[in-house]
N, C-alpha and C positions, 0 to 999 in steps of 0.2 A: 504493500500500500504506500510505500515511501515514494515521494515525488522524484527523488534522484534517479530512481529506476526507470522512469518514463521520460527522460530527457529526449528532446526532439532528435538530437544527433544519433541516438541509438535506433530509433524507429526509422529514420531516413536511411541509415546504413543497411538495414534489412531489406528495404525497398529498392535501393539503388545498386547494390553490389551483387553481381550474379555468382552462381556456383558456390554459395555458402553452405558449409557443413559444420556440424558441431564438433568441437575439439575431440570429444569422446570417440568419434569415428576413426580417428587417427592413432588412438592409443593401443599399443600392444599389451602393455602391463603398467599399472600404476599403483602407488601405495603411499600412505602417510602413517608413520608409526606414532603410537601414543606410548611414551616411555613411563615407567614407574620406578621411582627411587634410584634414578641413574646419577652416579657421581661423576662429575667432569674433572679430569686430572690434567696436570700441567705436562708440558712436552718432555721434560727430563724424566719424570716418572713413567710416562707412557712409552717412550722409546726404550728405556732400560728393560721394561717388562714385555715389550713387543705387543702392547695393547692396541686395539683398533682406534683409528682416528675417528673423531666425532665432528662431522661437518656441521657448522652452525650458520645461521643467516649472516652473521658478521663476517664470515669467511667468503661470502659471495661478493664479487665485484663485477657485475654484469658486463660481459658474458663469461667472465673468468672465475676460477676458484683460487683465492690467495692461499699460499702454502707457508707464509712466513710466521704465522702465529696460530698454528693449529693446536687443538686440544684433543684429549683422548678419553676413553672410558674403559672400564674393566672388561676383561675377557668374558666374564659371565654375560655381559650385554650382547656380545657378538654371538654367543650361543643362544641366548633367549630371544633375540629379535632378528632372525635371518632375513626377514623381508625389509629390514632397514639397511641392508648392505647395498652399497652403490656399485654400479658397473660402468665401464667406459661407454660413452655415448648417451647416457641417460640425461634427461633434462631435470634440473632441480628448480622448482617454482616456489617462491615465497607465498604461502597461503595464510600466514598468521603474522600479524604485525603491520608493517607498512605496505605489504603486498606490492612491492616494487621490483624485487630482484629475480632474475632468471639466469641460470648458468648451465653449462654443459660439462659433464665429467670428461676430462681429457683422457687420451689413451695412456699417458704416462703417469696418471694419478695412482698413488699407492692402492693396492688391491684390497687391503684390509681396512675398510672404512665404513662407518655407519652415518646416517643422515638424521639430523634433528627433526622433531615432529612439527616444527614451524615451516618445514619445506616439504613439498609434495614431489616425489620422484616418479618419473615415467619414461618409458621407452616408446618409440613410435613404430607403427607398422609400415608396410611397403607402400602405402597410399600417399605418404608425405615425406619430404626431406626434413630431417631434424633441424638443420640449420635455418631453413626457411621458416619453420614453426617458431624457432627461437626468435628470429628476427621479427616475425609478426607479433609475438607476445610482448616485445619491448618497444615496438613502434607505437605511435600515438593511438592507433585503433585498438591494438591488443591491450594496451595500458588502460584505455577508456573502458573496455569491457570487463577487465579485472576489477576496476573500480565499481562498475555497475553491479556486479554480482557479489561483491563483498558485503558482509553483514557488519554494520557499524555499531558494535557494542563498545565496551571499554577498550577491547583490543580487536581490531578488524580481523575478519576471518572469511575465507572462501572455502566452502564445502566442496567435496569431490563432485557432487552432482552439478553444482553451479560452475565449477571449473570446466567440467566436460560439456557444459552448455554454451561456452564461449564460441561465437560464430567465427569460422576460419575460411577465408577465400581459397578455393581449390584452384590455384593457378597452375600453369603448365609445368611439366617436368623440366623442360629446358630452362625456364625462368628460375625455378627452384635450384637447379644445378648451378646457375650463375651466382645465386646468393651463397651457395655452398663454397664456391671458389673464393668469394670475398672473405668468408669466414676463415677458411683455411689460410688465406694470406694474412689476415689480421692476427690470427693466432700465432703464425710464424714470426711476425714482427714483434709481437709481445714477448715471445720466448727469447728472441735474440736480445731484446731490451733487458730482460731478467738476467740473461747469461752475462752480458757486459757489466751490469750492476754487481753481479756476484763476483766477477773477476776483480773488480775494484775492491770489494770487501776482502777477497782472498789476498790481494796484494798488501793491503793494510795489515791484516792479521799475520801474514808471513813475515813482514818487516818487523813487527813487534814480538815475534817469537810465539805467537798465539795460534798457529795453524792447527794444532791438535789440542787446543786448550779445552779442558773439561772442568766445569765448575766443581769445586770441592763441596762435598755434602757432609763434611765433618760437623757433628752437631754442637761441639763444645770448642770455644775459643777463649783461652784464659789470658786476661790482660790486667795489668795493675790499674788502680784508679787514675794514676798520672797518665798512663798510656791510653786510657779510654775517656772518661768524662773530663779529665783535665785537658784533653786536646780537642774533643769534639762537642762537649756539653751534652752528650747523649748517653742514656743508660739502657735503651732498648736493645735486646739481644740481636734483633734482626740487623742492626747497623754494623755488627762486628762479625758477620759471617766470614769464614776463611776464604771464600771465593773472592770477596772484595779485596782482601789483603793480597791474594795471589795476583790479581789484575794490576793493582797499584805497584807492586814490586816489579812486574814486567815493564811497566811504563817508566818507573824510576831507573831501571837498569838499561833502558834503551840508549844506545851509544850516540844518538843524535841529540840527546838531552830532552828535557821536558819543562813544562811550566804549568801554571794553572790559569783558569779563565780570567781571574781578576787582573792578572799581569798582562794578558794578551788582548783584552778588550777595554772599551771605555763606555761611559754613559749607558750602563745597563738600566733598562726601564721596563716596568710593568705596563700592561695595557689598561684600558678603561672599559667599564661595563655599560653597554647600551642595549636596550631590549626592543626598541621600535624600529622596524626596517621599512624601507620604501623603494620604489622603482628607480629613482634617480638620487644622486647625492654622492657622498664620499664612500669609497670602498671600506668595508669593515671586515677585517680578516679574523677568522676564528680557527680553533684547533682543527675542526673538521675540514677546513679548506686546505690544510697542509698535507700534501701527498707526494711521496718520493722526492723530498727536498724541493718541491715545486709548490705553486699555489694554483689550485683548481679554479679557473675563471668561471666555470659553470655553477659553482656552489657559493661564490662570494655574494654577500648581500650589500645593500647600500643604506646609508643613514643620512638624516638631515644634517647638512653642514653646520648648522647652528648648535646642534647637540655635540658635534665632533670638535668644535673649535678649540676648546680647552685641551682636549686630548691631543689634537694635532700639534698645538703649540709645545706640548710636552714631549711628544714622541718623535715627530718629524722623521718618518722612515726614509731611508736613502738606499739607493741601489748598493748591494753588497752587504746590507745588514743581515744578520742571522736571527731567525725567529725560533724560539724553543718553547714547547708546551710546559707549563708549570703546574698543572693539575689535571686530574682525570687520566687521560692517556698520556703517559710520560714518554719523554725522548722522541717526540714528534718534532721534526725540524723542517725549515725551508730557508732558501736564500731569497732575499727581496730583489726582484728585477726592477728596471727603470719604470715599467708601467704601474708599479705599486707604490712608487714614491708618494709620500704625504698621506698614505692611507692610515686609518686608525686600526688598532689591534685590540682584540678582546682582552679582558682582565685575566684570562687563562693563558695568555702568552707573555713571554719576556723577550724584549729586543736586545740583542748583543751587537755591538759595533766593533769590528776588528781594528785594533790600534797598532798591532805589531806586524811589521812587514814580513816577518818570517812565516806568517800563517795566512793561507788562502781561505776566504769565507766558505767556499764549497767544501774544502777539506774539513773545516771545523764543524759545519752542519752535518756532514757525513759521519765524522767520528762520533758525534754525540748520539747518532741514531743507530749505530751498530754496537756489537757486544761490549767492547771495553768502555765506551762512553755511556751506553744505556745502563750497564750494571752500576756504574758509579752514580748515575742519577737516581736509580732505585735505592742505592745505599743511603744517599743523603736526603731522600724524600721522607715526609712525615704523613701519618694518617693511614687508615685501612681501606674503607670502602671508597674513599675519594682521596687517593694519595696526592701530595703536592710537594713541590720544592720551592724554597724561597731564594732570594738573590744571594744572601751570604752563603748558603749551602751550595748553590750553583757555582759560585766563585771558587769553591774548593776543588772542583773537578780538575783532574790532571790531564793535560794534553801533551802528547809526544810531539816533538818538533822534527817532523820528517823532512828530508831533503826537499827543497822547494820544487825541484824538477819532478820529483815523485808526486808531490801534492798536485802539480799541474797535470800529470798523467792521470791521476784519479779524477780531477775535475773534468778533463776531456772525456773520460769514460762515462761520467755521470751525465754530461751534456749529450753524448751520443745515445745513451740509454733513453734519455728524455725524448730525443727526436724520434726514435723508433716507436716509443710509446705513443707519441702524438700521431704518428702515421697510422698506427694500429687503430687508434680512436677515430681517426678520419674515415677509415674504411668501414668501421662499425656504423658511423653516421650515414655513410653512403648506402650501406645495406638496408638500414631502417627506412631511409627516405625513398629508396627504390621500391620497396614494398608499398609504401604509401602512394607513390605515383602510379604503380600498377593498379591500385584500388581506385584512385581518383580519376585516372585517365585510362591507360591500357598498358599492356606489357611492353609494347614497342617503345612507348615514351620512357618507360622505366629502364629498358635496356640501353636506350640512347643516353640517358642520364648516367648510367654506370660507365659507359664507354667514355663519356666526357670527363667524369670526375675521378675514376679509379684506374683506368687502363691506359 
């Protein structure tokens, strides 16, 4: 009975688009698991015990599955929920929560993995191309129908029956094959981007003697009062884990020398809190906008310049500044490019300005986001549910002074990785728009668009 269900755009779609079939006609097998008493485990515990990976909605970055922060569950869940096991080529569709994400399980994804109950997993039959279906579900028409069929309770939900009712245009096999080609190309670009990024990380860890570093799990670390509270002002046991000492010793023993953030940067500033956004105005950067040392232009919001005035006078972002998350998701970083100069930043971010010519901003942002930097940030953070790090604590982070040519090599790798990532995203946008054009006009127009934009 809700009016949202009967919007004119939905009714028009049914009348104007030929060859519509319900999504259920294309499903070979689908399932959503309802788990009971499942304990989510960290990566260290999961890998040591060879437990199954537990794919959650947060791991989906449409149309990819991120592998950098996966969690695990006990072996007993693998045995108890066989229908929750994922297989290569299956689509994972978010049906509980924001109802936004859709991803495909790649061929090289670990075989031993379960999927959370907020995601519906399905395989397609021979009547449709899985890449075309994925593209349709994330284009504006598929997104609109997911919104139409979701139940708006405290947490949005799409049932199996409603998911299977989503109308899908049954376009030609040749057109669907062209969409598949685009997806295979964008997946290849994405993988190359990840490989180059991983090479930069490997170079850094090798240089620091951390190539085979395994965090110590020794439960007891005995220190005198002078060595502990006398130096750090901290009495919590988490702060004194052996793994942190091991990392700091490796940095202190690095033959190129080291320093701390307070000596390498100047004018460290926190952001300001603004809650009202608008279409035009000053860019307002938040933690969620920072991705892969970059700022995602598609997620940045704008605020009233009059609200931002005092914050801008205080912060004055410049190209080359480094942004670091200070609460919530820790060790999220980005380098400010020229287009973001004079933007305002959220109170959950800290701005660093490199003052020492021995340090490249990209290297600093990168170091703080990978193991030796991230672990130090975690060490110096406070809080449990919402951990945070303040300026004095961030100033204590140790930074190795790598040869500047090596820092530049890392920087070039990061920029190359970014370019490939952007190219991959462009192909994804082409695939989505091509499906929309095929619906709005015809397949010939869509194919012409693909030829002009992607080939």
